[in-house]
N, C-alpha and C positions, 0 to 999 in steps of 0.2 A: 421017219424025219425028212422033209421037203429038201431039196439040193438048194444052195444058196447060189444066186447068179449075181456075181458083182457088178458095179457100175462100168460101163464100158465108155460112155459118151456122156460129156458134162457139156451144157452149154450155159453161159453167163448172159444175159440179156441188159444190155447197159454198161457204159464204161464209168467214167469219172472216177471219183475216191472209192466209191463202195465196189465199183466192177474191178478195178485193179487192183484193190486190196484182196479182194475175194480171189481173184486169178492168181496172184502171188502168192498167197497163203496156201491154196489148193494146191498149186503147180509144186510147190517146196515140200509140202507134208505128202505127197501122192506121188511124188517122184519115183518112178521105177516100179510102181504098183500096177501100172497099165492104162488107167483110164485117159481119155484124150480130151483137152478141156479147149473148148472153142468160145471165144466172147464176140458178141455181135454189137456193135454200137455205130452210130450215125453221127458225122461230123456237122449234120445240119439240125441236129438236136442238142440244144446246150445243155451244161451241167449247172448245178447250183454254185458250185465252186467258191464259197464264202465262209466254209468250216475251216477255218485257218489256224484256232487255237485247240490245242490237245490237252489232254490228260497225261499223267505219267505212265500209264499202261500201253501208251504208243511205243515206249522203248523196248517193251519186252517182245512186242509183237514184229519190230524191226531186228531187234537181235537173235529172234527164232528164225529169221530169214537169213541171218549172216550178214546183215548189212553195216556198213563201216560208217559210224554216226559222222564223223567229221564230213565226209563226203557226202552223206546224204544232207546235211547242213547246208553245205556249200551249194548242191543243187537245188535245191528248194529255200534258198535265201532265208534260212532258219535263223531265229533268235530263243534263247533260252527263255523259260518259263519257271519261277516259283510259285505262282499262284495269281488271284485274280483279285483285282481293286474294286471295291463297290463303293460308288458315291452316292449321295442322297436317297439312299433306301430307307434307312430306318427314320430319318427326318432330313430335311434341306440342310446342307453343310456338314453332314455325318460322311465318314467313309472309313474303310476297314479294309484288310487283305484276308482273302481266305487262302490261307497256305498250303503247300503241299507237305506238310510236317507237322509236329505237334507241339503243345505248349509246356515249356518246362519239362519236369519229370514225375512221374507217377512216385507216391511214397506209400509203402505198405499196401500197395493196390487200390490207392484212392488217387483219382484224378487229381493233376496238378492244379486245375481250375477251382477246387473246392479250396485248397489253401489259399489260392489268390483271393476268393470271396472272403475269406475271413479276414485276411489283410486289409483287404479294403473296408470292411465293417468296423475295423480299428483304426481307420484315417488312412492307410497307405493309398497313394494317387495313382500307382502304376498302373500302366495299361496291361492287360493280359497278353497284349502283341509284343511287350517288351521282352519276354520271355520266349520268343520264337524266333529262332536263327533266321529261317526264310523269311519271314516278314522284315525284319530289321534290314537284312541283306537287300531285300527288294526295293525297301524305301530309299537305301542308299545307292541303288543303281549297280550294286556288285553281283557278282557270281563266280563259283567254283563248282567243281564237282564233288558229291558227298564223299566224306572222309571214310576210309575203310577202317579207322579205329572206331569201335562202337562206343567207346567210353568219351568221346569227344564231341563237342556241341555241333561241330561241322559235319558229322555224321546223322542229324535227326531231321532229315527231310529228304525229298525226293524232287525231279524236276520234270518237265515236258517241253515242249517245242511250240512255235509259233512260227507256222510255216505258208508257203504260198500252196493252197491244195492243189491247184492244177499242175503246178510242177510236180508235187508228190505223186499225182496220177500219171504223169508221164515217167517219173522216174521208176515206179513200180511196172510200169508196162513195158519198159526195157528189160527190167529184170524176170517179168514172167514170160516174156518173148523168148529170152534165152534159155527158160526152164521148158519151151515147146509149148506153150499157150499160142492158139492160131487167132489171131484178129480179122474180122470179115466187116467190112464197111457196108451199113444197110439198117433199114427200118423194118420192122417187124409189122406187117400189114394184115397178116391173120394167124389165128392159133387153132390147131385142130386137136382135137382131144380123144382119146381111145372111147369107142363106143361102149364097151365093156365095163371099165373102173374108173374111167372120166379123169384119168391121167393126161397130163399134155404128150401128145405124141409128136408133134412138130410145129414149128412156126414156118411162116412163109414170108420171105422179104420182098420187098416192094420190086426188086429185080427179078421176082419168080423163083428164086433158088429157094428149096425147101430144107430146113436143118431139123434133123431127128436127133433126140437125145435121151438118155436113161433119166437124168437128173437136170432139171431148168432151175437156175438162181435168178430171181428177179430182181435186177438192180437198175431198173426202168423208172426210179424216181417217183413222184407223188404220182404218177398215172396207174402205177402198179398193173402193167399189162398183163401179166401172167396172173399174179396171184389175186387180183381184183376183177380185172376186166374178163378174164376167161374162167376164173374158178370161183367167183364171188365170195371171198372170204370173210368178207363184212369187215366193218372198221368201228372201233369204240371211240366214239367224239369225246374229247376234253376240254372241249372250248368254254363249258360253264367255269371250269378251275384255271384254265390256261388260256383266255380269251384274246391274246393278241394274235391277229391273223394276216399280219403283212410285215413286210422288211422293204427298206430299200438300203442299197450298198454301193459303196464306190471308194476306190484307193485313193490316196493322195501320197505328194511327197512327204518323206519324213522330216521332221524338224526337231531338233534338241539331243538332249542325251539318250541314248540307246537304253531302254529298261526292261529288266526281266519279268514283266508281268503284263496281263491284259487288263483292260478297265472297261466296266459297266456302269453307265451314269444312268440314274433314273430319271425318266422324262415324266411330263402330265399324262402322255398316253401310252407310255411304253418306256424304253430304255434304248441306250446308244451304246455300240461297242466301240472299242479302240484297240487294234492289235499290231504292234511293232514289228515289222519284219527288217532285214537288212538293207532291202532294196527300197521300201515305201512302207506305208501304214496302212493298214486295213479299218474300214469304217463302215459302221451299219447302224441303223434305227429299226428295232421292232417295235410294232405298235398296232393299237386295236383301232381300227378303221371307223369305228362307232363315235370316236371324240377326236378324231383328227385326219383330215382329208390326205390322199396321197401326195398333193401337190405341199401341202403345209409340212408333212413328213420329210419330204425331200429337201425343202428349204431349211428346217431345222438341221437336218444333217450336214449340207453344204454349206451353212452358215456358220459351222462350227468346224470345221477341218481346220488343221494346224498348218496346211501347206495347200498347193496348187492341186487341184483335182486331176487324175491321170487318166480316167475314162468316164463315160458317162453313166448317170445313175444307173443300178440295175434294180428293177422291181420285181418283189417275191410275193406270190400268194402262198397261204397254208392254211392248213387246218390241225390244231394239235391233237393227238390221239394215237393210236397204233391199231394194227390189224387184231382181228379176233383170232386168226390162225397166221402164224409165221410161216409155219411149216404145214402146206396141204397139198395133199395126194403127193405127185413128186416135184413140187415146186417149194424153194425156200426164198423168202423174201429178205433181201438185207440192204441196209440204208434206208432211204427214205419210201421205198417201195413196202417197207415194214412199218414205219410210222415216224413220225414228227415230234421232237420237243425243241422248243427254242433253245437257241446255242447260250443261253445264260451262264452255264457252267461247264461250256465246252465239251458237251456229253455226245454229239453228233458221232465223231470218227470213233470214239469208245463204243458207241452201239453197234457200229459196223465190225470192229474188232470181237465183240462179243458174240455176235451172230457166225463170224468165220469160226472162231474158236469152237464154240457149241457145235456148230455143224461138223468139224472135225472130230470132235469128243463123242458124236452119235451118228457118224457117217453110215449110211445107208447101203442096202443091197438095191437091187432092182423093183424089189417089192415094196420098199419104201415103207417098214412095219409101223404100224398106226402107232403103236406104244412109242417108239422113236419119236414121231413127229409130235406126240402128246407131251411128251418129255421136253423136247425142245421147245415149245408152245410155252410150256409152264415157267422154263428157266427164262427165257427172253420175256415173256409176259412180267414176271417178277422184277427183272433188270429195269423196264420202262416204269413199271408202277412205283418204285421206289426213288427213282430219278425223279418223276412226276411230283412225289411227296416234297422232295428236297427243293424243287424249282417253285412250287407254290409257297413254301415257307417265306422265300424272298419277298413275296408280294403280300403277304399276310402280317409278318413281323414288322409291323411301321407304324408310325405316329401320323404318317401323311393322310392328310383328308382334304387337300389343295386341289383336287381336281375329281371329277365323275369317276374315272378310273380307280383311284386310290379309295374312294367312298364305296365302290363297288365291293373292292377287297376287303374293307371293313366289315361289310355286313355278309360276307360269302360264308356260307355253310362248308365246313372242311372235311376233306376225307377222314373218316374215322380215326385210320391209323396215322396220320399226321397230328390230329387234334391230340390224342394219346402221347405222343412224343412231346409236344409242347408242353402240355399241363405235367408231365412227369419232371420236365427239365425247369419250369417255374416254380415248381413246389420245391423240390431239392436238390437241383442240379444234376439230376440222372438221366442219363443218355440210354434210351432204350435201343438195346443192340441188336442188329441182324445177324443171322447166320451168314446169310448172303447178301450182298448188296454192295454198290459202287463206292458210296460214301460212308466214311467210318466216324466215329464219334468226335474226333478234331473238327470235321467239316461241318458238323451239325453246332457244334461249339461255336466256330467262329461266326456263323451266319445268326445264330438266336444272340449271342452276346452282342456281336457286331450292330446288331439292329434293335437292341433294347430290351430283349427278353432276359432278364437279370434273376438268378434264382433267389426266392426269398430265404433258402436256408441253404447251408452247406453240409456236408457229411459229417455227422458228429463224431466219427472217428479222427478227425483234424484236430479235436481238442485234446488229443492224446498228447501233441507237440506242445513244447514249451513255445511261448509266443515269442520271446526275446530271440533264442536261437533261431526259430523258424523265421523270423523278420530277417535276421543277420545272413542266413543260408539264402534266402531268397533274394536279397540285395547282391549279394555274390554272384549268384547266378546269371542275374540281370546285367550286372557288369561285364562278366565274362561273354555273355551273349552279345552285348555290344561292342566289345573288343575284338571278336572273333569276325564279327560282320566288316568292321572298320578295316580289317587287315586283309580282308577278300579282294580280289583284283576288280577293277571296273569292269561291267558286263562286255563291253565293246574289247575291251583289251585282252579278256580272256577267250572271246570268239577268235581273235586272231593268233594268240597262243596256241589254243587247241588245233588250230588249222582248219575251223569252221567258217571263217570270215571267207565271202565269195570275193571280196575286192571291189564291191560297189561304192559308189561316191558317197551314199548316204550314209554307209556305216562308218567309214572311213573318215567323216567329217565330223561325228560325234566325239 
């Protein structure tokens, strides 16, 4: 039996959100176990820094590090997030919210949406949204923490944050450095590979300094300095399914009431985001440059800002897809170095978190066993694949044909895995469940129903219920949901009560 040689030196190449989340996560979990962690980044290389909306999973990452939530929110100018509002996706004039919570309550293991569908066929005009506490609260601009009473309507949701990603990275840098992570200013100019096994032996900085490590983590962004430029790991291009390839982003002054949700508005050649923070509003326009020029995209964005622009427009270029190998030799790619999916469902930071969590679960020794790498690649690959299907759903579940882009999606052949899920829901309201996957059935229900895919049938088990009694119970549930949401504090007020408000003028003015 060969002797196991533990990792002694870890080098993270690149900072930003990916680099400092990785540094903080590893420093905390490996504290006292021996490995030194060094992060190399250059102030001359900018970070994308526009991933400001998150998913509920980020709370568990922060909690695992022992981070105080109100303190973090003050430091990052964060607001709460109950979901994402989608405007003009199914057809022009439509809007719905994808909530971080369920609809109603299952009855005899039959999803609530089946009962709602039967009542709809009987003439009831209620929205499925009316039975979702986080949706109604979001629409009213309200927020509170979930109730610990599992029998309460106020317990039926989760929440995330909308924050300044640059400030989040800085916060985690301070955390990681307190845990012993050493930051080195510099750019990698050269990479040396071991002649025997092809592992990365060292990187050489522009200053001439040579940094050796047992494990390298590539957080160098789209460039993939180690995972691609040095190791040629390959890239799986998904442009035929998700062809938007550029974005422009700009922050502006915050105006109006502080709301606990992100907005994504469909445009003729892409879509536009709005992310409300305490001190400003983040805005961006993701688009396909075949159907709109960079100047036109920037103009469309800046002409629809709610307040004065606070910076110049930032231009971004990308190609949707993922690495064929995230873990190759002794290099693990995390963040944009591993792949890119447009931020339609705020998955960028979640994928960073998934990469870190999986690495810690399969943490290697110096040999970097191929079986561990294969399991890592399978796990992250599956995560990317299933998020891809969910994003594609937004573009193809539509009646829109008012532009070349929308006509392209109407004629597009879907991934088989997505087509199967759509067909099962359209025929009988069935959600094909994954054993592993980010988005649970309520998320798929939200997008499919929100964008016009209505089941032809409902589960026949629903017919066991007495229609009159069922209507009475459903009406009571709708009224209770509305009453609970109306009794919830305003979002800005709760931020202040919770101790999360930074005291910025924008929030205090709402």
